[in-house]
Short mmCIF file of the C-alpha atoms (twelve columns), coordinates in Angstrom:
data_MODEL
# 
_entry.id   MODEL 
# 
loop_
_atom_site.group_PDB 
_atom_site.id 
_atom_site.type_symbol 
_atom_site.label_atom_id 
_atom_site.label_alt_id 
_atom_site.label_comp_id 
_atom_site.label_asym_id 
_atom_site.label_seq_id 
_atom_site.Cartn_x 
_atom_site.Cartn_y 
_atom_site.Cartn_z 
_atom_site.pdbx_PDB_model_num 
ATOM 1   C CA . MET A 1   90.732  139.405 73.742  1 
ATOM 2   C CA . MET A 2   90.204  137.196 76.895  1 
ATOM 3   C CA . ASN A 3   93.107  134.464 77.022  1 
ATOM 4   C CA . THR A 4   91.731  132.614 80.460  1 
ATOM 5   C CA . VAL A 5   94.321  129.774 82.311  1 
ATOM 6   C CA . PHE A 6   92.790  128.102 85.303  1 
ATOM 7   C CA . LEU A 7   95.296  127.057 86.926  1 
ATOM 8   C CA . ASP A 8   94.060  123.720 89.240  1 
ATOM 9   C CA . ARG A 9   91.419  122.831 87.182  1 
ATOM 10  C CA . ASP A 10  91.315  118.919 89.352  1 
ATOM 11  C CA . THR A 11  89.723  121.592 92.235  1 
ATOM 12  C CA . PHE A 12  86.453  120.239 90.499  1 
ATOM 13  C CA . ASN A 13  84.736  116.823 89.659  1 
ATOM 14  C CA . GLN A 14  85.867  116.720 85.806  1 
ATOM 15  C CA . ASN A 15  82.203  116.178 84.905  1 
ATOM 16  C CA . VAL A 16  81.558  120.034 85.949  1 
ATOM 17  C CA . ASP A 17  80.706  122.114 82.642  1 
ATOM 18  C CA . LEU A 18  83.198  124.642 82.152  1 
ATOM 19  C CA . SER A 19  81.122  126.903 78.993  1 
ATOM 20  C CA . ALA A 20  79.854  129.631 81.566  1 
ATOM 21  C CA . ILE A 21  83.916  130.360 81.419  1 
ATOM 22  C CA . GLU A 22  84.543  129.521 77.629  1 
ATOM 23  C CA . LEU A 23  81.451  131.490 76.463  1 
ATOM 24  C CA . GLN A 24  83.750  134.839 78.085  1 
ATOM 25  C CA . SER A 25  86.649  133.671 77.116  1 
ATOM 26  C CA . SER A 26  88.499  133.676 73.669  1 
ATOM 27  C CA . SER A 27  90.623  130.775 74.717  1 
ATOM 28  C CA . LEU A 28  90.393  128.954 77.937  1 
ATOM 29  C CA . ARG A 29  93.621  126.312 78.655  1 
ATOM 30  C CA . CYS A 30  93.287  124.194 81.725  1 
ATOM 31  C CA . TYR A 31  96.164  122.550 84.065  1 
ATOM 32  C CA . SER A 32  95.160  119.807 86.261  1 
ATOM 33  C CA . MET A 33  97.601  121.393 89.095  1 
ATOM 34  C CA . THR A 34  100.363 123.728 88.779  1 
ATOM 35  C CA . GLN A 35  103.453 124.305 91.032  1 
ATOM 36  C CA . GLN A 36  104.673 127.455 91.809  1 
ATOM 37  C CA . ASP A 37  107.617 127.081 89.316  1 
ATOM 38  C CA . GLN A 38  105.174 126.812 86.684  1 
ATOM 39  C CA . VAL A 39  102.657 129.884 87.384  1 
ATOM 40  C CA . VAL A 40  104.739 132.384 85.047  1 
ATOM 41  C CA . GLU A 41  105.396 130.139 81.947  1 
ATOM 42  C CA . ARG A 42  101.959 129.054 81.973  1 
ATOM 43  C CA . CYS A 43  100.368 132.422 82.256  1 
ATOM 44  C CA . ARG A 44  102.716 134.615 80.319  1 
ATOM 45  C CA . ASP A 45  99.744  135.092 77.515  1 
ATOM 46  C CA . ALA A 46  96.842  135.019 80.239  1 
ATOM 47  C CA . HIS A 47  94.383  137.997 80.555  1 
ATOM 48  C CA . CYS A 48  93.056  135.877 83.121  1 
ATOM 49  C CA . ILE A 49  93.761  133.599 85.554  1 
ATOM 50  C CA . ILE A 50  91.321  131.213 87.443  1 
ATOM 51  C CA . SER A 51  92.761  130.029 90.663  1 
ATOM 52  C CA . ASN A 52  91.283  128.215 93.652  1 
ATOM 53  C CA . LYS A 53  94.165  127.463 95.840  1 
ATOM 54  C CA . VAL A 54  97.653  127.917 93.572  1 
ATOM 55  C CA . LEU A 55  99.519  131.127 95.037  1 
ATOM 56  C CA . LEU A 56  100.020 133.847 92.968  1 
ATOM 57  C CA . SER A 57  102.578 135.863 94.975  1 
ATOM 58  C CA . ALA A 58  103.747 139.678 93.906  1 
ATOM 59  C CA . ALA A 59  106.892 137.880 92.007  1 
ATOM 60  C CA . ASN A 60  104.272 135.968 89.753  1 
ATOM 61  C CA . LEU A 61  102.338 139.011 89.361  1 
ATOM 62  C CA . LYS A 62  105.251 141.508 88.724  1 
ATOM 63  C CA . GLN A 63  105.865 138.729 85.982  1 
ATOM 64  C CA . LEU A 64  102.566 138.407 84.056  1 
ATOM 65  C CA . PRO A 65  102.366 142.180 81.640  1 
ATOM 66  C CA . ASN A 66  99.415  140.860 80.152  1 
ATOM 67  C CA . LEU A 67  97.065  139.808 83.394  1 
ATOM 68  C CA . LYS A 68  94.287  142.035 83.705  1 
ATOM 69  C CA . LEU A 69  92.018  139.920 86.085  1 
ATOM 70  C CA . VAL A 70  92.473  137.233 88.646  1 
ATOM 71  C CA . CYS A 71  89.448  134.985 89.162  1 
ATOM 72  C CA . ILE A 72  89.834  133.198 92.671  1 
ATOM 73  C CA . ALA A 73  87.466  130.276 92.570  1 
ATOM 74  C CA . ALA A 74  86.521  130.094 96.247  1 
ATOM 75  C CA . THR A 75  85.431  132.697 98.619  1 
ATOM 76  C CA . GLY A 76  89.150  133.052 100.850 1 
ATOM 77  C CA . THR A 77  91.338  135.411 99.296  1 
ATOM 78  C CA . ASN A 78  94.748  134.295 101.175 1 
ATOM 79  C CA . ASN A 79  95.926  132.585 97.950  1 
ATOM 80  C CA . ILE A 80  96.536  135.720 96.436  1 
ATOM 81  C CA . ASP A 81  98.772  139.122 97.206  1 
ATOM 82  C CA . LEU A 82  96.243  141.589 97.108  1 
ATOM 83  C CA . PRO A 83  98.008  144.768 97.842  1 
ATOM 84  C CA . ALA A 84  100.544 143.766 94.893  1 
ATOM 85  C CA . ALA A 85  97.756  143.287 92.429  1 
ATOM 86  C CA . LYS A 86  95.952  146.650 93.305  1 
ATOM 87  C CA . ALA A 87  99.986  148.132 92.606  1 
ATOM 88  C CA . LEU A 88  100.080 146.156 89.374  1 
ATOM 89  C CA . GLY A 89  96.178  147.135 88.332  1 
ATOM 90  C CA . ILE A 90  95.109  143.816 88.403  1 
ATOM 91  C CA . ALA A 91  91.461  143.327 88.829  1 
ATOM 92  C CA . VAL A 92  90.389  140.554 92.057  1 
ATOM 93  C CA . VAL A 93  87.278  139.041 92.092  1 
ATOM 94  C CA . ASN A 94  85.966  135.667 94.155  1 
ATOM 95  C CA . VAL A 95  83.031  133.694 94.375  1 
ATOM 96  C CA . ALA A 96  80.737  133.584 97.614  1 
ATOM 97  C CA . GLY A 97  77.388  132.158 97.989  1 
ATOM 98  C CA . TYR A 98  77.742  129.160 96.078  1 
ATOM 99  C CA . ALA A 99  77.879  126.866 99.199  1 
ATOM 100 C CA . LYS A 100 74.941  128.272 101.336 1 
ATOM 101 C CA . HIS A 101 73.088  125.091 101.025 1 
ATOM 102 C CA . THR A 102 75.797  122.160 100.775 1 
ATOM 103 C CA . VAL A 103 77.953  123.425 104.290 1 
ATOM 104 C CA . PRO A 104 74.950  123.508 106.238 1 
ATOM 105 C CA . GLN A 105 73.557  119.833 104.566 1 
ATOM 106 C CA . TYR A 106 76.911  118.944 105.870 1 
ATOM 107 C CA . VAL A 107 76.970  120.366 109.307 1 
ATOM 108 C CA . PHE A 108 73.101  118.531 110.042 1 
ATOM 109 C CA . ALA A 109 74.620  115.467 108.173 1 
ATOM 110 C CA . GLN A 110 77.385  114.950 111.089 1 
ATOM 111 C CA . ILE A 111 75.291  116.473 113.760 1 
ATOM 112 C CA . LEU A 112 72.771  113.508 112.710 1 
ATOM 113 C CA . ALA A 113 75.135  111.083 112.211 1 
ATOM 114 C CA . TYR A 114 76.346  112.043 115.720 1 
ATOM 115 C CA . TYR A 115 73.024  112.452 117.759 1 
ATOM 116 C CA . SER A 116 70.978  109.340 115.993 1 
ATOM 117 C CA . LYS A 117 74.119  106.931 116.036 1 
ATOM 118 C CA . THR A 118 73.089  106.278 112.641 1 
ATOM 119 C CA . GLU A 119 76.468  104.154 111.846 1 
ATOM 120 C CA . GLN A 120 76.449  102.090 114.651 1 
ATOM 121 C CA . HIS A 121 72.871  100.948 114.594 1 
ATOM 122 C CA . ASN A 122 73.435  99.953  111.035 1 
ATOM 123 C CA . ARG A 123 76.432  98.278  112.023 1 
ATOM 124 C CA . ASN A 124 74.111  96.496  114.751 1 
ATOM 125 C CA . THR A 125 72.148  94.788  112.064 1 
ATOM 126 C CA . GLN A 126 74.991  93.906  109.529 1 
ATOM 127 C CA . GLN A 127 76.485  92.018  112.585 1 
ATOM 128 C CA . GLY A 128 73.663  89.827  113.055 1 
ATOM 129 C CA . LEU A 129 72.414  91.467  116.412 1 
ATOM 130 C CA . TRP A 130 68.530  92.588  115.581 1 
ATOM 131 C CA . SER A 131 68.053  88.620  114.475 1 
ATOM 132 C CA . GLN A 132 69.498  87.335  117.927 1 
ATOM 133 C CA . SER A 133 67.455  90.241  119.749 1 
ATOM 134 C CA . GLU A 134 64.617  88.556  122.114 1 
ATOM 135 C CA . ILE A 135 63.305  91.681  121.491 1 
ATOM 136 C CA . PHE A 136 61.615  93.866  118.627 1 
ATOM 137 C CA . CYS A 137 64.529  96.199  118.779 1 
ATOM 138 C CA . VAL A 138 68.150  96.350  119.624 1 
ATOM 139 C CA . LEU A 139 68.278  99.638  121.387 1 
ATOM 140 C CA . GLY A 140 72.325  100.015 121.135 1 
ATOM 141 C CA . GLU A 141 73.941  102.776 121.406 1 
ATOM 142 C CA . PRO A 142 72.041  105.835 123.300 1 
ATOM 143 C CA . MET A 143 70.419  108.604 120.593 1 
ATOM 144 C CA . TYR A 144 69.316  111.810 121.609 1 
ATOM 145 C CA . GLN A 145 66.873  114.030 120.062 1 
ATOM 146 C CA . LEU A 146 67.892  117.997 118.206 1 
ATOM 147 C CA . ALA A 147 64.882  119.797 119.515 1 
ATOM 148 C CA . ASN A 148 65.593  122.143 122.977 1 
ATOM 149 C CA . LYS A 149 69.625  121.253 122.283 1 
ATOM 150 C CA . ILE A 150 71.505  124.874 122.001 1 
ATOM 151 C CA . LEU A 151 73.682  125.031 118.705 1 
ATOM 152 C CA . GLY A 152 76.125  127.871 119.114 1 
ATOM 153 C CA . LEU A 153 77.695  130.187 115.674 1 
ATOM 154 C CA . ILE A 154 80.463  131.263 116.455 1 
ATOM 155 C CA . GLY A 155 80.964  133.949 112.614 1 
ATOM 156 C CA . TYR A 156 77.010  134.805 111.495 1 
ATOM 157 C CA . GLY A 157 77.437  135.018 107.629 1 
ATOM 158 C CA . ALA A 158 75.197  133.505 105.007 1 
ATOM 159 C CA . LEU A 159 76.204  129.788 105.626 1 
ATOM 160 C CA . ALA A 160 75.934  130.269 109.205 1 
ATOM 161 C CA . GLN A 161 72.624  132.008 108.774 1 
ATOM 162 C CA . GLU A 162 71.510  128.737 106.845 1 
ATOM 163 C CA . VAL A 163 72.437  126.605 109.486 1 
ATOM 164 C CA . GLU A 164 70.135  128.500 111.670 1 
ATOM 165 C CA . LYS A 165 67.159  127.903 109.515 1 
ATOM 166 C CA . ILE A 166 68.016  124.377 109.924 1 
ATOM 167 C CA . ALA A 167 68.554  124.307 113.336 1 
ATOM 168 C CA . LEU A 168 65.085  126.093 114.205 1 
ATOM 169 C CA . ALA A 169 63.193  123.571 112.170 1 
ATOM 170 C CA . PHE A 170 64.484  120.804 114.851 1 
ATOM 171 C CA . ASP A 171 63.246  123.269 117.503 1 
ATOM 172 C CA . MET A 172 66.709  123.693 118.757 1 
ATOM 173 C CA . GLN A 173 67.626  127.226 120.172 1 
ATOM 174 C CA . VAL A 174 70.699  129.327 118.509 1 
ATOM 175 C CA . LEU A 175 73.152  131.362 120.114 1 
ATOM 176 C CA . ILE A 176 75.214  133.716 118.131 1 
ATOM 177 C CA . ALA A 177 78.837  134.321 119.509 1 
ATOM 178 C CA . GLU A 178 79.751  138.333 119.913 1 
ATOM 179 C CA . HIS A 179 83.110  138.555 118.851 1 
ATOM 180 C CA . GLN A 180 86.013  137.423 121.699 1 
ATOM 181 C CA . GLY A 181 86.588  140.160 124.123 1 
ATOM 182 C CA . ALA A 182 83.920  142.462 123.056 1 
ATOM 183 C CA . THR A 183 83.167  144.853 125.348 1 
ATOM 184 C CA . THR A 184 79.611  145.363 124.175 1 
ATOM 185 C CA . ILE A 185 76.671  142.840 122.892 1 
ATOM 186 C CA . ARG A 186 75.250  143.601 119.749 1 
ATOM 187 C CA . HIS A 187 71.092  142.762 120.048 1 
ATOM 188 C CA . GLY A 188 70.573  139.272 119.164 1 
ATOM 189 C CA . ARG A 189 73.942  137.987 120.372 1 
ATOM 190 C CA . VAL A 190 75.688  136.584 123.199 1 
ATOM 191 C CA . SER A 191 78.725  136.842 124.447 1 
ATOM 192 C CA . PHE A 192 81.475  134.575 123.609 1 
ATOM 193 C CA . GLU A 193 82.006  133.574 126.986 1 
ATOM 194 C CA . GLN A 194 78.235  132.469 127.291 1 
ATOM 195 C CA . LEU A 195 78.290  130.494 123.701 1 
ATOM 196 C CA . LEU A 196 80.975  128.350 125.195 1 
ATOM 197 C CA . SER A 197 79.100  127.374 128.319 1 
ATOM 198 C CA . ASP A 198 75.740  126.829 127.220 1 
ATOM 199 C CA . SER A 199 76.247  124.855 123.662 1 
ATOM 200 C CA . ASP A 200 75.725  121.544 123.201 1 
ATOM 201 C CA . ILE A 201 77.247  121.883 119.626 1 
ATOM 202 C CA . ILE A 202 79.432  124.671 118.447 1 
ATOM 203 C CA . SER A 203 79.753  125.031 114.794 1 
ATOM 204 C CA . LEU A 204 82.609  127.566 113.540 1 
ATOM 205 C CA . HIS A 205 81.552  130.055 110.443 1 
ATOM 206 C CA . CYS A 206 83.934  132.753 110.933 1 
ATOM 207 C CA . PRO A 207 86.760  133.502 108.589 1 
ATOM 208 C CA . GLN A 208 90.877  132.880 109.495 1 
ATOM 209 C CA . THR A 209 92.143  136.538 110.042 1 
ATOM 210 C CA . PRO A 210 95.291  137.042 112.821 1 
ATOM 211 C CA . GLU A 211 92.678  137.208 115.782 1 
ATOM 212 C CA . THR A 212 90.879  134.304 115.206 1 
ATOM 213 C CA . THR A 213 93.848  132.187 114.360 1 
ATOM 214 C CA . GLY A 214 93.672  129.761 117.131 1 
ATOM 215 C CA . LEU A 215 90.748  130.566 118.289 1 
ATOM 216 C CA . ILE A 216 89.836  127.559 120.177 1 
ATOM 217 C CA . ASN A 217 92.781  126.737 122.303 1 
ATOM 218 C CA . GLN A 218 93.295  125.097 125.583 1 
ATOM 219 C CA . ALA A 219 91.481  127.701 127.693 1 
ATOM 220 C CA . VAL A 220 88.265  127.765 125.175 1 
ATOM 221 C CA . LEU A 221 87.907  124.079 125.382 1 
ATOM 222 C CA . GLN A 222 88.230  124.106 128.625 1 
ATOM 223 C CA . LYS A 223 84.975  126.593 128.978 1 
ATOM 224 C CA . MET A 224 82.409  124.246 126.790 1 
ATOM 225 C CA . LYS A 225 80.324  121.590 128.217 1 
ATOM 226 C CA . PRO A 226 82.108  118.026 128.399 1 
ATOM 227 C CA . SER A 227 78.922  116.818 126.232 1 
ATOM 228 C CA . ALA A 228 79.880  119.174 123.604 1 
ATOM 229 C CA . MET A 229 80.188  118.636 119.852 1 
ATOM 230 C CA . LEU A 230 82.246  121.032 118.001 1 
ATOM 231 C CA . ILE A 231 82.282  121.447 114.025 1 
ATOM 232 C CA . ASN A 232 84.575  122.866 112.343 1 
ATOM 233 C CA . THR A 233 83.854  124.126 108.265 1 
ATOM 234 C CA . ALA A 234 85.548  127.034 108.169 1 
ATOM 235 C CA . ARG A 235 89.222  126.997 108.410 1 
ATOM 236 C CA . GLY A 236 91.864  124.389 109.957 1 
ATOM 237 C CA . ALA A 237 93.825  127.534 111.404 1 
ATOM 238 C CA . LEU A 238 90.806  128.244 113.929 1 
ATOM 239 C CA . ILE A 239 91.575  125.624 116.090 1 
ATOM 240 C CA . ASP A 240 94.639  124.204 118.268 1 
ATOM 241 C CA . ASN A 241 95.441  120.841 116.904 1 
ATOM 242 C CA . GLN A 242 96.998  120.081 120.425 1 
ATOM 243 C CA . ALA A 243 94.745  121.491 122.663 1 
ATOM 244 C CA . LEU A 244 92.071  120.227 120.824 1 
ATOM 245 C CA . LEU A 245 93.487  116.165 121.126 1 
ATOM 246 C CA . THR A 246 94.149  116.716 124.512 1 
ATOM 247 C CA . ALA A 247 90.387  117.550 124.897 1 
ATOM 248 C CA . LEU A 248 89.193  114.621 122.672 1 
ATOM 249 C CA . GLN A 249 91.735  112.248 124.564 1 
ATOM 250 C CA . THR A 250 90.672  113.201 128.079 1 
ATOM 251 C CA . LYS A 251 86.775  113.461 127.324 1 
ATOM 252 C CA . GLN A 252 87.250  117.590 127.923 1 
ATOM 253 C CA . ILE A 253 84.557  117.778 125.312 1 
ATOM 254 C CA . ALA A 254 82.350  114.637 123.848 1 
ATOM 255 C CA . TYR A 255 82.847  114.947 119.940 1 
ATOM 256 C CA . ALA A 256 84.518  117.050 116.760 1 
ATOM 257 C CA . VAL A 257 84.325  116.879 112.990 1 
ATOM 258 C CA . LEU A 258 86.806  118.493 111.220 1 
ATOM 259 C CA . ASP A 259 86.307  119.264 107.427 1 
ATOM 260 C CA . VAL A 260 89.158  121.396 107.120 1 
ATOM 261 C CA . LEU A 261 93.026  121.244 108.459 1 
ATOM 262 C CA . GLU A 262 95.523  124.051 109.070 1 
ATOM 263 C CA . GLN A 263 97.436  122.513 106.144 1 
ATOM 264 C CA . GLU A 264 95.753  121.034 103.191 1 
ATOM 265 C CA . PRO A 265 96.490  118.352 101.938 1 
ATOM 266 C CA . PRO A 266 97.954  117.385 105.684 1 
ATOM 267 C CA . PRO A 267 101.262 115.442 106.184 1 
ATOM 268 C CA . LYS A 268 100.757 111.806 106.929 1 
ATOM 269 C CA . ASP A 269 102.262 112.311 109.946 1 
ATOM 270 C CA . HIS A 270 99.109  115.138 111.459 1 
ATOM 271 C CA . ILE A 271 98.647  114.239 114.720 1 
ATOM 272 C CA . LEU A 272 95.007  114.647 114.614 1 
ATOM 273 C CA . LEU A 273 95.238  111.921 111.738 1 
ATOM 274 C CA . ASN A 274 97.103  109.504 113.578 1 
ATOM 275 C CA . ALA A 275 95.116  110.302 116.466 1 
ATOM 276 C CA . GLY A 276 93.322  106.580 116.386 1 
ATOM 277 C CA . LEU A 277 90.083  108.456 118.413 1 
ATOM 278 C CA . ASP A 278 86.230  107.259 118.172 1 
ATOM 279 C CA . ASN A 279 85.061  110.621 119.145 1 
ATOM 280 C CA . LEU A 280 87.006  112.410 116.254 1 
ATOM 281 C CA . THR A 281 85.374  112.694 112.669 1 
ATOM 282 C CA . ILE A 282 87.875  113.961 109.795 1 
ATOM 283 C CA . THR A 283 86.739  114.820 106.034 1 
ATOM 284 C CA . ALA A 284 89.036  116.350 103.392 1 
ATOM 285 C CA . HIS A 285 87.573  119.645 103.149 1 
ATOM 286 C CA . ILE A 286 84.468  118.396 101.145 1 
ATOM 287 C CA . ALA A 287 81.615  120.630 102.947 1 
ATOM 288 C CA . TRP A 288 81.583  122.863 100.101 1 
ATOM 289 C CA . ALA A 289 81.405  120.171 97.146  1 
ATOM 290 C CA . CYS A 290 77.971  119.018 96.049  1 
ATOM 291 C CA . GLN A 291 78.045  118.804 92.737  1 
ATOM 292 C CA . GLU A 292 75.031  121.748 92.554  1 
ATOM 293 C CA . ALA A 293 77.603  124.196 94.599  1 
ATOM 294 C CA . GLN A 294 80.490  123.415 92.655  1 
ATOM 295 C CA . GLN A 295 78.513  124.039 88.929  1 
ATOM 296 C CA . GLU A 296 76.999  127.171 90.666  1 
ATOM 297 C CA . LEU A 297 80.750  128.200 91.524  1 
ATOM 298 C CA . ILE A 298 82.220  127.897 87.981  1 
ATOM 299 C CA . ASN A 299 78.817  129.750 86.516  1 
ATOM 300 C CA . ILE A 300 79.254  132.929 88.880  1 
ATOM 301 C CA . ILE A 301 83.019  132.668 87.746  1 
ATOM 302 C CA . GLY A 302 81.960  133.013 83.857  1 
ATOM 303 C CA . GLN A 303 79.755  135.788 85.442  1 
ATOM 304 C CA . ASN A 304 82.710  137.396 86.636  1 
ATOM 305 C CA . ILE A 305 84.340  137.316 83.817  1 
ATOM 306 C CA . GLN A 306 81.206  139.187 82.055  1 
ATOM 307 C CA . SER A 307 81.501  141.724 84.421  1 
ATOM 308 C CA . PHE A 308 84.755  142.802 84.379  1 
ATOM 309 C CA . LYS A 309 84.862  142.942 80.420  1 
ATOM 310 C CA . GLN A 310 81.692  144.930 80.579  1 
ATOM 311 C CA . GLY A 311 83.142  147.471 83.251  1 
ATOM 312 C CA . GLY A 312 81.033  145.948 85.981  1 
ATOM 313 C CA . GLY A 313 82.310  145.434 89.801  1 
ATOM 314 C CA . LEU A 314 80.651  142.400 90.325  1 
ATOM 315 C CA . ASN A 315 82.381  140.660 93.195  1 
ATOM 316 C CA . ARG A 316 85.207  142.720 92.677  1 
ATOM 317 C CA . LEU A 317 87.917  142.348 95.533  1 
ATOM 318 C CA . VAL A 318 90.533  144.219 94.059  1 
ATOM 319 C CA . SER A 319 89.746  147.205 91.050  1 
# 
């Protein structure tokens, strides 16, 4: 018997197929979204809970004696009280690797749009500038090649490694940061400070921990090139928002792309959403969300449930 409850189905497109989960569940009940005061009521008979972003606190878990398994529909675990789950004998699994192609694709979509100025050049044509031109082209804003540009990676997991592969295909140079403040530098890495000063583009791929929260602050931004581009597809809280806003306003750095913010969804009055800057792009946490990646994630959840039922430890965080 495996009664499964999916607490936030609407975090996936409606055309994503749930059959991999249905196959491993005696019943599957899906809710579009679930508020905190609805968790216990909706999960009283659940043996398995699937949650992407709904918080499962110690107080919630203690009221669910039938619960055997929590499937996090993501890689990050900050929405589950892991020590409480362990104490209660509830297994917890997550999903990793599903976005190893989609996040790098997003990173380079943004890099190419910025360096090739594709949007601006399309706008020039739409506004009739080509037809009015006295020469065969409209040069417009300068474009720059990626070859020999230096891409700095902060964090070097599966996603960053895929970003590196694409960068090398463009004949870019890639630097991998050692941990900030490290006294020794591992082979193949450079100091955090060298990466900041040398990189034309810095892409964040590290987890949010007490050590990395606010990692990109005023002091860090001051060490970057004035021409540098900063990309964050990891966690919003890695960046000090006020420091970034000031750096963009004063052209301390040239450009920033954010797919994540420290609060999601963000408030309407968020300082970055209301900045009105032409050197800041913000998207709504969609770098992971290509159709193929969403389907792969759901399929892996099905595999996780099957492994648990068979006594296996696939993607197990808490036993």
